[in-house]
C-alpha atoms as an extended CHARMM CRD file, in Angstrom:
* protein
*
       200  EXT
         1         1  MET       CA            105.8620000000       92.5720000000       96.3280000000  PROA      1               0.0000000000
         2         2  THR       CA            107.7310000000       95.8810000000       96.1260000000  PROA      2               0.0000000000
         3         3  LEU       CA            105.8620000000       98.7930000000       94.5380000000  PROA      3               0.0000000000
         4         4  LEU       CA            107.9410000000      101.3420000000       92.7060000000  PROA      4               0.0000000000
         5         5  CYS       CA            107.2230000000      105.0270000000       93.2300000000  PROA      5               0.0000000000
         6         6  PRO       CA            104.2710000000      104.6450000000       95.6710000000  PROA      6               0.0000000000
         7         7  ARG       CA            103.4230000000      108.3610000000       95.5260000000  PROA      7               0.0000000000
         8         8  LEU       CA            102.9240000000      108.1520000000       91.7640000000  PROA      8               0.0000000000
         9         9  LEU       CA            100.8500000000      104.9870000000       92.1180000000  PROA      9               0.0000000000
        10        10  LEU       CA             98.6810000000      106.6330000000       94.7590000000  PROA      10              0.0000000000
        11        11  ALA       CA             98.0660000000      109.6420000000       92.5080000000  PROA      11              0.0000000000
        12        12  THR       CA             96.9970000000      107.2380000000       89.7920000000  PROA      12              0.0000000000
        13        13  MET       CA             94.6380000000      105.3110000000       92.0480000000  PROA      13              0.0000000000
        14        14  ILE       CA             92.7350000000      107.9780000000       93.9760000000  PROA      14              0.0000000000
        15        15  GLY       CA             89.7700000000      109.8480000000       92.6130000000  PROA      15              0.0000000000
        16        16  VAL       CA             91.4690000000      112.9150000000       91.1850000000  PROA      16              0.0000000000
        17        17  ALA       CA             93.4350000000      110.7140000000       88.8190000000  PROA      17              0.0000000000
        18        18  ALA       CA             90.2270000000      109.6170000000       87.0920000000  PROA      18              0.0000000000
        19        19  ALA       CA             90.3860000000      112.7470000000       84.9730000000  PROA      19              0.0000000000
        20        20  LEU       CA             93.6750000000      111.5940000000       83.4210000000  PROA      20              0.0000000000
        21        21  PRO       CA             93.6820000000      109.8860000000       80.0140000000  PROA      21              0.0000000000
        22        22  ALA       CA             93.3430000000      106.1020000000       80.2020000000  PROA      22              0.0000000000
        23        23  ALA       CA             96.8580000000      105.6520000000       78.8380000000  PROA      23              0.0000000000
        24        24  ALA       CA             98.2800000000      107.6610000000       81.7180000000  PROA      24              0.0000000000
        25        25  GLN       CA             96.5280000000      105.4490000000       84.2360000000  PROA      25              0.0000000000
        26        26  GLY       CA             98.1270000000      102.2150000000       83.0590000000  PROA      26              0.0000000000
        27        27  ASP       CA             96.5230000000       98.8020000000       82.8710000000  PROA      27              0.0000000000
        28        28  PRO       CA             93.5310000000       98.6290000000       85.2660000000  PROA      28              0.0000000000
        29        29  ALA       CA             93.8990000000       94.9090000000       86.0170000000  PROA      29              0.0000000000
        30        30  ARG       CA             97.6040000000       95.2010000000       86.7920000000  PROA      30              0.0000000000
        31        31  ASP       CA             97.0130000000       98.3090000000       88.8970000000  PROA      31              0.0000000000
        32        32  ALA       CA             94.2200000000       96.5730000000       90.8230000000  PROA      32              0.0000000000
        33        33  LEU       CA             96.3930000000       93.5200000000       91.4760000000  PROA      33              0.0000000000
        34        34  ASN       CA             99.2840000000       95.6830000000       92.6570000000  PROA      34              0.0000000000
        35        35  LEU       CA             97.2110000000       97.8600000000       94.9530000000  PROA      35              0.0000000000
        36        36  GLY       CA             95.1410000000       94.9970000000       96.3250000000  PROA      36              0.0000000000
        37        37  ARG       CA             98.3350000000       93.1780000000       97.3000000000  PROA      37              0.0000000000
        38        38  THR       CA            100.2920000000       96.1360000000       98.6360000000  PROA      38              0.0000000000
        39        39  HSD       CA            101.8070000000       95.8900000000      102.1140000000  PROA      39              0.0000000000
        40        40  ASP       CA            101.6090000000       99.6810000000      102.4280000000  PROA      40              0.0000000000
        41        41  GLN       CA             98.4800000000      100.0440000000      104.5580000000  PROA      41              0.0000000000
        42        42  ALA       CA             98.5890000000      103.8420000000      104.3620000000  PROA      42              0.0000000000
        43        43  LEU       CA             98.5480000000      103.6440000000      100.5750000000  PROA      43              0.0000000000
        44        44  TYR       CA             95.6010000000      101.2540000000      100.6090000000  PROA      44              0.0000000000
        45        45  ASP       CA             93.6620000000      103.3200000000      103.1520000000  PROA      45              0.0000000000
        46        46  ALA       CA             94.2520000000      106.5320000000      101.1840000000  PROA      46              0.0000000000
        47        47  PHE       CA             92.9450000000      104.8560000000       98.0380000000  PROA      47              0.0000000000
        48        48  ASN       CA             89.6960000000      103.8370000000       99.7490000000  PROA      48              0.0000000000
        49        49  ALA       CA             89.3050000000      107.2450000000      101.4030000000  PROA      49              0.0000000000
        50        50  GLY       CA             89.1210000000      108.7910000000       97.9460000000  PROA      50              0.0000000000
        51        51  TYR       CA             85.7650000000      107.0710000000       97.3710000000  PROA      51              0.0000000000
        52        52  ARG       CA             84.0190000000      108.4240000000      100.4560000000  PROA      52              0.0000000000
        53        53  LEU       CA             81.1890000000      110.9190000000      100.1300000000  PROA      53              0.0000000000
        54        54  THR       CA             80.5080000000      113.6700000000      102.6460000000  PROA      54              0.0000000000
        55        55  PRO       CA             77.9340000000      112.5320000000      105.2400000000  PROA      55              0.0000000000
        56        56  SER       CA             75.6290000000      114.8370000000      107.1720000000  PROA      56              0.0000000000
        57        57  GLY       CA             72.5510000000      114.7090000000      109.3870000000  PROA      57              0.0000000000
        58        58  ILE       CA             71.5300000000      111.1480000000      110.1410000000  PROA      58              0.0000000000
        59        59  VAL       CA             73.8280000000      109.7130000000      107.4680000000  PROA      59              0.0000000000
        60        60  ASP       CA             76.9680000000      108.5900000000      109.2950000000  PROA      60              0.0000000000
        61        61  SER       CA             78.8910000000      107.4200000000      106.2500000000  PROA      61              0.0000000000
        62        62  ALA       CA             78.5670000000      107.1240000000      102.4810000000  PROA      62              0.0000000000
        63        63  GLU       CA             80.8090000000      105.7870000000       99.7660000000  PROA      63              0.0000000000
        64        64  LEU       CA             80.8040000000      104.4610000000       96.2450000000  PROA      64              0.0000000000
        65        65  ILE       CA             82.3490000000      101.4170000000       94.6080000000  PROA      65              0.0000000000
        66        66  THR       CA             83.3430000000      101.6720000000       90.9630000000  PROA      66              0.0000000000
        67        67  GLU       CA             84.4000000000       98.6650000000       88.9370000000  PROA      67              0.0000000000
        68        68  PHE       CA             88.0560000000       99.5450000000       89.5150000000  PROA      68              0.0000000000
        69        69  ARG       CA             87.6550000000       99.9080000000       93.2650000000  PROA      69              0.0000000000
        70        70  ARG       CA             85.7120000000       96.6490000000       93.3990000000  PROA      70              0.0000000000
        71        71  ALA       CA             88.5940000000       94.9770000000       91.5820000000  PROA      71              0.0000000000
        72        72  VAL       CA             91.0140000000       96.2520000000       94.2180000000  PROA      72              0.0000000000
        73        73  LEU       CA             88.7100000000       95.0820000000       97.0370000000  PROA      73              0.0000000000
        74        74  ILE       CA             88.3840000000       91.6230000000       95.4910000000  PROA      74              0.0000000000
        75        75  VAL       CA             92.1490000000       91.2810000000       95.1100000000  PROA      75              0.0000000000
        76        76  ARG       CA             92.6270000000       92.4720000000       98.6930000000  PROA      76              0.0000000000
        77        77  GLU       CA             90.2150000000       89.8520000000      100.0040000000  PROA      77              0.0000000000
        78        78  HSD       CA             92.1270000000       87.0760000000       98.2440000000  PROA      78              0.0000000000
        79        79  ALA       CA             95.4840000000       88.4900000000       99.3520000000  PROA      79              0.0000000000
        80        80  MET       CA             94.3370000000       88.5540000000      102.9830000000  PROA      80              0.0000000000
        81        81  GLN       CA             93.6190000000       84.8320000000      102.6160000000  PROA      81              0.0000000000
        82        82  GLY       CA             97.0940000000       84.2240000000      101.1850000000  PROA      82              0.0000000000
        83        83  GLU       CA             95.7910000000       83.5730000000       97.6490000000  PROA      83              0.0000000000
        84        84  TYR       CA             98.5400000000       85.3150000000       95.6740000000  PROA      84              0.0000000000
        85        85  SER       CA             97.9400000000       83.0320000000       92.7010000000  PROA      85              0.0000000000
        86        86  PHE       CA             94.7630000000       85.0110000000       91.9250000000  PROA      86              0.0000000000
        87        87  THR       CA             95.2670000000       86.1320000000       88.3030000000  PROA      87              0.0000000000
        88        88  ALA       CA             93.9210000000       88.8660000000       86.0350000000  PROA      88              0.0000000000
        89        89  ASN       CA             91.6730000000       86.2570000000       84.3970000000  PROA      89              0.0000000000
        90        90  ASP       CA             90.3030000000       85.2510000000       87.7990000000  PROA      90              0.0000000000
        91        91  LEU       CA             89.6670000000       88.9100000000       88.5420000000  PROA      91              0.0000000000
        92        92  ALA       CA             87.8150000000       89.4140000000       85.2550000000  PROA      92              0.0000000000
        93        93  SER       CA             85.5190000000       86.4970000000       86.0830000000  PROA      93              0.0000000000
        94        94  ALA       CA             84.8310000000       87.8520000000       89.5720000000  PROA      94              0.0000000000
        95        95  LEU       CA             83.9950000000       91.2890000000       88.1610000000  PROA      95              0.0000000000
        96        96  ALA       CA             81.6430000000       90.0420000000       85.4350000000  PROA      96              0.0000000000
        97        97  PRO       CA             78.4290000000       90.4230000000       87.5110000000  PROA      97              0.0000000000
        98        98  TYR       CA             79.2830000000       94.0870000000       88.1880000000  PROA      98              0.0000000000
        99        99  HSD       CA             80.1640000000       95.1460000000       84.6540000000  PROA      99              0.0000000000
       100       100  GLY       CA             79.0170000000       98.6920000000       83.9460000000  PROA      100             0.0000000000
       101       101  ALA       CA             77.7160000000       99.2650000000       87.4670000000  PROA      101             0.0000000000
       102       102  VAL       CA             78.5190000000      101.7290000000       90.2280000000  PROA      102             0.0000000000
       103       103  THR       CA             77.4640000000      100.8860000000       93.7830000000  PROA      103             0.0000000000
       104       104  PHE       CA             76.5760000000      103.3020000000       96.5630000000  PROA      104             0.0000000000
       105       105  ILE       CA             76.6240000000      102.3670000000      100.2450000000  PROA      105             0.0000000000
       106       106  ALA       CA             75.3170000000      104.5140000000      103.0960000000  PROA      106             0.0000000000
       107       107  GLN       CA             74.8920000000      104.0030000000      106.8130000000  PROA      107             0.0000000000
       108       108  VAL       CA             71.8710000000      105.8130000000      108.2560000000  PROA      108             0.0000000000
       109       109  ARG       CA             71.3170000000      106.3790000000      111.9630000000  PROA      109             0.0000000000
       110       110  LEU       CA             67.8380000000      105.6340000000      113.3260000000  PROA      110             0.0000000000
       111       111  HSD       CA             66.0670000000      107.3580000000      116.1920000000  PROA      111             0.0000000000
       112       112  PRO       CA             67.2700000000      105.7580000000      119.4630000000  PROA      112             0.0000000000
       113       113  MET       CA             63.6650000000      105.1590000000      120.5280000000  PROA      113             0.0000000000
       114       114  ASN       CA             62.6310000000      103.4400000000      117.2880000000  PROA      114             0.0000000000
       115       115  THR       CA             60.4730000000      100.3100000000      117.4530000000  PROA      115             0.0000000000
       116       116  TYR       CA             61.3080000000       98.8140000000      114.0580000000  PROA      116             0.0000000000
       117       117  ALA       CA             61.1020000000       95.0340000000      113.9450000000  PROA      117             0.0000000000
       118       118  ALA       CA             62.7430000000       95.0200000000      110.5040000000  PROA      118             0.0000000000
       119       119  PRO       CA             64.8300000000       97.5570000000      108.5690000000  PROA      119             0.0000000000
       120       120  PRO       CA             62.5630000000      100.4090000000      107.4600000000  PROA      120             0.0000000000
       121       121  ALA       CA             61.9720000000      100.9600000000      103.7490000000  PROA      121             0.0000000000
       122       122  TYR       CA             64.5010000000      103.7520000000      103.2640000000  PROA      122             0.0000000000
       123       123  ASP       CA             65.1930000000      104.3660000000       99.5820000000  PROA      123             0.0000000000
       124       124  LEU       CA             68.3510000000      105.1740000000       97.6680000000  PROA      124             0.0000000000
       125       125  TYR       CA             68.1950000000      106.5340000000       94.1170000000  PROA      125             0.0000000000
       126       126  VAL       CA             69.8670000000      108.9550000000       91.7220000000  PROA      126             0.0000000000
       127       127  ARG       CA             68.0930000000      112.1360000000       90.6700000000  PROA      127             0.0000000000
       128       128  THR       CA             69.2710000000      113.0280000000       87.1670000000  PROA      128             0.0000000000
       129       129  GLY       CA             67.9370000000      116.5550000000       86.8040000000  PROA      129             0.0000000000
       130       130  PRO       CA             64.8530000000      118.7670000000       87.1380000000  PROA      130             0.0000000000
       131       131  GLN       CA             63.2930000000      117.6100000000       83.8610000000  PROA      131             0.0000000000
       132       132  THR       CA             64.4170000000      113.9830000000       83.6870000000  PROA      132             0.0000000000
       133       133  LYS       CA             63.3500000000      110.8380000000       85.4600000000  PROA      133             0.0000000000
       134       134  PRO       CA             65.5160000000      109.4370000000       88.2670000000  PROA      134             0.0000000000
       135       135  VAL       CA             67.6350000000      106.3140000000       88.0220000000  PROA      135             0.0000000000
       136       136  ALA       CA             66.2670000000      103.5850000000       90.2690000000  PROA      136             0.0000000000
       137       137  ALA       CA             68.2660000000      100.5800000000       91.4340000000  PROA      137             0.0000000000
       138       138  PRO       CA             66.9730000000       97.1230000000       90.4520000000  PROA      138             0.0000000000
       139       139  ALA       CA             67.2000000000       96.2250000000       94.1410000000  PROA      139             0.0000000000
       140       140  ILE       CA             68.1780000000       97.8680000000       97.4170000000  PROA      140             0.0000000000
       141       141  LYS       CA             69.8490000000       95.9180000000      100.1760000000  PROA      141             0.0000000000
       142       142  ARG       CA             68.8210000000       97.0450000000      103.6610000000  PROA      142             0.0000000000
       143       143  ASP       CA             70.7680000000       95.5670000000      106.5600000000  PROA      143             0.0000000000
       144       144  PRO       CA             70.0410000000       96.3700000000      110.2080000000  PROA      144             0.0000000000
       145       145  ILE       CA             72.8180000000       97.7560000000      112.4020000000  PROA      145             0.0000000000
       146       146  PHE       CA             72.8180000000       96.8220000000      116.0730000000  PROA      146             0.0000000000
       147       147  PRO       CA             74.9350000000       98.1950000000      118.9070000000  PROA      147             0.0000000000
       148       148  PRO       CA             77.9940000000       96.1280000000      119.8760000000  PROA      148             0.0000000000
       149       149  GLY       CA             76.7840000000       93.0410000000      121.6930000000  PROA      149             0.0000000000
       150       150  GLY       CA             73.1750000000       94.0850000000      121.1920000000  PROA      150             0.0000000000
       151       151  MET       CA             72.0600000000       91.7000000000      118.4580000000  PROA      151             0.0000000000
       152       152  GLY       CA             69.3920000000       89.2700000000      119.5620000000  PROA      152             0.0000000000
       153       153  PRO       CA             65.6980000000       88.9280000000      120.4080000000  PROA      153             0.0000000000
       154       154  GLY       CA             64.2820000000       92.1970000000      121.6550000000  PROA      154             0.0000000000
       155       155  SER       CA             67.3210000000       94.2300000000      120.6060000000  PROA      155             0.0000000000
       156       156  ALA       CA             66.6280000000       97.5330000000      118.8830000000  PROA      156             0.0000000000
       157       157  MET       CA             68.5710000000       98.4030000000      115.7570000000  PROA      157             0.0000000000
       158       158  ILE       CA             70.4670000000      101.6800000000      115.8400000000  PROA      158             0.0000000000
       159       159  GLY       CA             70.8600000000      102.1360000000      112.1090000000  PROA      159             0.0000000000
       160       160  ILE       CA             70.4400000000      100.7370000000      108.6470000000  PROA      160             0.0000000000
       161       161  ARG       CA             72.9970000000      100.0350000000      105.9530000000  PROA      161             0.0000000000
       162       162  LEU       CA             71.7740000000      100.7630000000      102.4340000000  PROA      162             0.0000000000
       163       163  GLU       CA             73.4510000000       99.3600000000       99.3320000000  PROA      163             0.0000000000
       164       164  ALA       CA             72.3300000000       99.7590000000       95.7250000000  PROA      164             0.0000000000
       165       165  SER       CA             73.9140000000       99.4730000000       92.2860000000  PROA      165             0.0000000000
       166       166  PHE       CA             73.1240000000      101.5930000000       89.2380000000  PROA      166             0.0000000000
       167       167  PRO       CA             74.1720000000      101.6140000000       85.5690000000  PROA      167             0.0000000000
       168       168  ARG       CA             77.2260000000      103.8600000000       85.6000000000  PROA      168             0.0000000000
       169       169  ALA       CA             76.4880000000      105.2420000000       82.1280000000  PROA      169             0.0000000000
       170       170  GLU       CA             73.0530000000      106.5150000000       83.1880000000  PROA      170             0.0000000000
       171       171  VAL       CA             74.5110000000      108.2820000000       86.2060000000  PROA      171             0.0000000000
       172       172  ALA       CA             77.4340000000      109.7120000000       84.2460000000  PROA      172             0.0000000000
       173       173  ASP       CA             75.1730000000      110.9880000000       81.4530000000  PROA      173             0.0000000000
       174       174  ALA       CA             72.7860000000      112.8000000000       83.8240000000  PROA      174             0.0000000000
       175       175  SER       CA             72.8380000000      116.5870000000       83.6650000000  PROA      175             0.0000000000
       176       176  GLU       CA             72.6650000000      117.0790000000       87.4350000000  PROA      176             0.0000000000
       177       177  PRO       CA             73.1670000000      113.7110000000       89.1820000000  PROA      177             0.0000000000
       178       178  MET       CA             72.3100000000      113.7130000000       92.8830000000  PROA      178             0.0000000000
       179       179  LEU       CA             72.3790000000      110.7100000000       95.2040000000  PROA      179             0.0000000000
       180       180  ILE       CA             69.2060000000      110.8140000000       97.3060000000  PROA      180             0.0000000000
       181       181  ILE       CA             68.1910000000      108.9550000000      100.4620000000  PROA      181             0.0000000000
       182       182  THR       CA             64.5780000000      109.0670000000      101.6150000000  PROA      182             0.0000000000
       183       183  ASP       CA             62.9230000000      107.6500000000      104.7110000000  PROA      183             0.0000000000
       184       184  GLU       CA             59.9790000000      105.2560000000      104.7070000000  PROA      184             0.0000000000
       185       185  HSD       CA             57.6050000000      108.1970000000      104.2210000000  PROA      185             0.0000000000
       186       186  GLY       CA             59.4240000000      109.4650000000      101.1320000000  PROA      186             0.0000000000
       187       187  ALA       CA             60.9900000000      112.4830000000      102.8290000000  PROA      187             0.0000000000
       188       188  ILE       CA             64.5490000000      113.3040000000      101.7370000000  PROA      188             0.0000000000
       189       189  VAL       CA             66.9870000000      112.8280000000      104.6130000000  PROA      189             0.0000000000
       190       190  TRP       CA             70.2260000000      113.3170000000      102.6640000000  PROA      190             0.0000000000
       191       191  GLN       CA             71.4640000000      114.2240000000       99.2110000000  PROA      191             0.0000000000
       192       192  THR       CA             74.7810000000      114.9220000000       97.5370000000  PROA      192             0.0000000000
       193       193  ARG       CA             76.0070000000      115.7930000000       94.0580000000  PROA      193             0.0000000000
       194       194  ILE       CA             77.7520000000      112.9810000000       92.1810000000  PROA      194             0.0000000000
       195       195  ASP       CA             80.6360000000      113.5640000000       89.7970000000  PROA      195             0.0000000000
       196       196  LEU       CA             81.8180000000      110.1850000000       88.5440000000  PROA      196             0.0000000000
       197       197  THR       CA             84.6690000000      111.7570000000       86.5540000000  PROA      197             0.0000000000
       198       198  ARG       CA             86.4640000000      112.1070000000       89.9140000000  PROA      198             0.0000000000
       199       199  PHE       CA             86.5720000000      108.3700000000       90.4480000000  PROA      199             0.0000000000
       200       200  ARG       CA             88.4710000000      105.7190000000       88.5750000000  PROA      200             0.0000000000
């Protein structure tokens, strides 16, 4: 499929375009189908790069997935399998479980001499402000990360992948939203300000 004016489409897709009026952004389902099926890898990579957060310390990477980005990812997965008959109605059904949610994913590096037998209870939540209660995720997925070829009995994990979803409205309505990661002792290991208006 040939995309017209790829520079304009890219400006529409990446985070800065989220501040534009909805009418200027076009139809989300059509845009997601077009971008998910694009053969322009640079365009697709630039779109995803717009959802990365700035890592620091022991956090090696962090990103967020809005409903629109998830739609693009779902379409891309089907396109990679050659399923170009995937329709807007199919996409709506696939997105239903994620309606109104924003997901954060972070990869945290563990001490190389750690002795964890299971992923430690690192937490991921959104602080809303100094006088308001935080937004907690209904569940946090913690997946161990092993070195290449190192998975197996007796292998030590080198990191942990955290994933949690939150009601987007609660995050967007917060006066000072901050994404927080704490270790198993409750100590903050990373935090960053969240401005969802930057992301479509």
